N, C-alpha and C positions, 0 to 999 in steps of 0.2 A: 196473622192475617193482615190485610191491607185496609183496615177500617180507618178512614182518614179523618172523620169529623171529631173535633175535640169533645171532651166530656162536657155535659151540660149541668148547670146549676138551676134548680127550679126558680122561675121568675127572671132568669138572666139569659141573654143570648150567648151561645157558646163562643169561645174565642180561640183562634189559632195563636201560636207563639209569634212574637214579632220577627219579621224578616227584613233584610236589607235588599231593596230592589235594585236592579241595574241602573246605572246612571244614564243620562240622556246620551252621552258619548258612546257608551257601551251598546245601547239600543240602536243608535245610528250605524255603528259598525256591524251589528248583527244583521241589519237590513241588507247588507251587501253579501251576506253569507247564507242566504236562505233560498236555495234553488227553486223551491216550489212557488215562491212569490214571483220570481222572474218567469216561470212557466205560465202562471196565470196572466201576467202582463203580456207575454208573447202571444198567448192564445187569443186574448181579446183584441190585440192589435191585428192578428191574422184574420180574425172574423170581420174586422172592419165594419162596414155598414150592414153586412149580412152574408151568410153562406148557406147553400142548400144542405139539407140533411137527407138521410135515407128515410124510407117509409117507417123504419123502426125507431126513428129519432136519433140515430147515431150520426157522427161525422162521416162524410163520405170517405171511402177507403183511400182514394187518391189524396185527399186533404190529410188524412191520418198519416200516410207515409211521409208527406212533406213535413208535417208537424213533429213527428218523431225526431227528424234531423234538426229542425229549427229549435225545438224546445229541449233537445238532448234528454229525452225521457229514458233512453236505454232499452226501449222495447225491441225485441227481436222481430224482424219483418221477414216473412218467407224463410223461416229458420231451417237450417240444415242440422239434422241429428244423425250422425254417422253418414251413411250414403243416401239418406232419404230426406227430401225437402217437404216441409209442411207449409203450404201456402196460407198466408194470412187472408182470411175471407171477409173480415169486417173490422172496422176500427175499434169495435168493442173488445176485440181480442188483444188490443194493444193496451195492457192494463195501466201502465203509467200515464199514458195520454188520456185514457178514458177517465181516470180518477181526476185529473186536472179539469177535464170537461165537466164532469158531474159536480165538482166543487164550485166551479165558475157559475153553473146554473143555479145551484142552491144558494150561493152567496149573492145572487142577482146581478152578477157582473155580466151575465148573458141571459137571454130569455128566448123561449120558443113561442112565437105568436100562435094564437089559437087556429088561425087559418094558414095553410101552407106548411110544407116540410122545410123549415129553415130556422136558423138561429141568428139573432140580432143582438146588438148591445142591450144590456139590461138597465134597470133604473139606477144601479150602483156602479155602472161601468167606469165612472170617473175615478173610482178607487184604484183601478188598474192602470192608471197613467204612470205611476212610479211606485217603487217599494215604500210602504208606510206602515205605521202601527195599526191604522184603521184597516188596511188590507189584510195584515197578518191576523187581526182579531176576527175579521169576517171569514177568512179562509179556515182558521182554527175551529170556529164554532160550526161552520157548515160541514167540515170534515167529521167533527166529533159527534154532532147531534143530528145531522140530516143525512149525510151520505152513509156514515158508518164505515170505518176502514176495513174491519173484518168482513162485514157484509159485502163490501165491494170486492174484496179478495175472492169471495165465494159466490160472485154474481152468476157464474155458470157452475151449477152443482148437480150434475146428472145423477150422482150416486148418493146424494144426501149426506156427504161427509162434512158439509159445512153447517150442520144442524145447530151448532153452538154459536154461530157468528153474531146473531143479535144479542145473545146473552153476554158474550165477550165484550162487544161494543158498549153495552150498558155499564160494564165495570170500569171502563177507561177513565171517566171523570174522577172516580174514587181513587184509582191508581195514581193519577196525576196529583191529586190532593195529598195522597200518602207520600209521594216524593217531595211535595212541598213541605211536609212535616219532617220526614226522615232523611232528606238530602239525597240519598241514593240507595239502591238495592240491587241484588243479583237478578238478572233476567230470568234465570231458571226458577228462582224462589218466587218471583211474581207469577210465573206461569203455573207453578204448583198451587199457589193461592187461587188463581183464576179457575183451575180445574176443580178445586174443592168447592168453590162457590157454585160452579155449574153443576157439580154432583149433588148439591143441596137443592138446586132448582129443578132438576130433571130426574126422572126415574131411570137410572142407569143400571138397575139391578140385574138386567138380563145380559150385561156385558161381562163375559168371562175375562180372566186376567189378560190374555194376549190381546183380545179385542179392546179392552179398556185401555191398555198401554198404547195401542195404535191411535186411539182417539185422543188420548192425553198428549201424545206427541204432535198430533195435528193442531191442538190448541196452542201448544208451546211454539210451534212453527209460526202460526198466525200471529201470535202476540209479538214475536221477534220481528216479523215483517211490519207490523203496525208501528212498533217503536222506530224502525228505520224510516217509515213514511213520515212520522212526526219529526224525526231528525231533519228531514228535507225541508221542513218548515221552521226549523230552529227551536222546536219546543223541547226536545230532549237530546241528550248526547249518549250514545251507546259506545262503550269502550271495553277493551281487554277481552274481546271475543276470541275464541279458538276456531280456526278454520282447518278442516281436515279434508284431504283429497280422497274421494270415494270413486266408485266405478264409473265408467263412461265419461271421465273428465269432470264430473260434478263435484261440488264442494259441499261439505256439511259444516254448519256453523253451530257452535255450542258455547256455553258459559257466558261470561261477560257481565257487565254492570250497566245500569242506566241511571241517569240523573237529569234533572231539569237543566236545560240550556238557557241562554240569556233571555230569549223570547218566552221560554217556559215560565220563568219566574214572574215576568210581567203578565202573561196571559192567565196563568193559573191563579195568580193573586186575585185577578178579577173574578174568577170562579169562586175562590175562597170567600171573597167579600160578599157574595150573593147568599151564602149559607151560614156565615158566622162573622164575628168581628175578626178582621185581618189587619192588625196593626203593622205599620211600616216603621222600621228603624231609620232614624236620620232626621226626623222632624224637628229635633232640638239642636242640630249640629251647629247652627249659627249663633247660638246664645252664648253669653259669657258664663263664667263658672257659677256665679251666684244665681242667675236666672235659670240656668240648667238645673241646679239642685232644687230650686223652688218648684220648677215644673215637674221634675222627676218625682218629687214627694207626693204628687197627686196621682201617680201611675201605679198600676199593679207592680209587685216586686220584680217579676221577671222582665217586664217591659222597661222598668226604670233601669235595671242593671244593663240591659241591652243598649238603651239610649246612652248611658254614661260610657260604656265600652266603645260604642261607635264614635262618640264625641272625642274620646281620647285618641282613637286611631286616626280619625279624620283630621285632628289638629296636629298630629305628629309631635315633634319635640316641643312645639310651642304651646301645646294644650295646657300643661300645668301653669303656664304663665299668663293665660288669658284672663 
């Protein structure tokens, strides 16, 4: 199972193992490799002083078609499948763009005034001037806790196949904390765990084997999509997936692993510190050998060993002589 919280001792706050967080240079470089941040910045810039919305509170379709190109969301517009064209009727059909829009609203980069169908800059619009850690944190928390990536994937659910979306979204923080502890895991294994949790929360006894397997695969598909959305924000990295060509030119993706990416270590560490002690390796790296040993003597054994190992690595060949 993906139970992430460390064991507790009566009277003491639980503690995660010490981790080494990305350096400032690594974080700065990661800012240039997070497409979702640039999409938020581009959207706020496009909105400018304000744009009209539809009666339903969506971006106008004309604006949506422009933004798909400007922000490179990859959403199909007026898509052809075989010899039949499916006209895009609303910007809400453009899933990638709509997700950026919803996150921007929840992060208060944009807001909808009470009067009039329009969207204008929000109280935190200044965060969207350039990529920054503050923007990444605002986007991450809005996506994870307010929008809900699986709920957004299932925002149009005529047949009720997205019944699990809210429950799956509720598992995401714990999954990310699990990756914080375990480094990486198989995507399919995490999907199996997610299904087991859902099975304990919902009465699925009326699902026969074939139907249960169908819904299990829906959960796995959604979780994989969510991981890829988080990858666009630089939170996780998904790798070693298997892509198989299936009928009608479609592709089926399976297997693969997921791990925290650069932003993920920084962002999830902040989550970890809210629920337990989350020590960071490297606080003692600038000390000389004597001061290091004296400081390490006051730390728990695991944290002390991690600090000494980090001190040796960061000092290279010169470490023993310091």
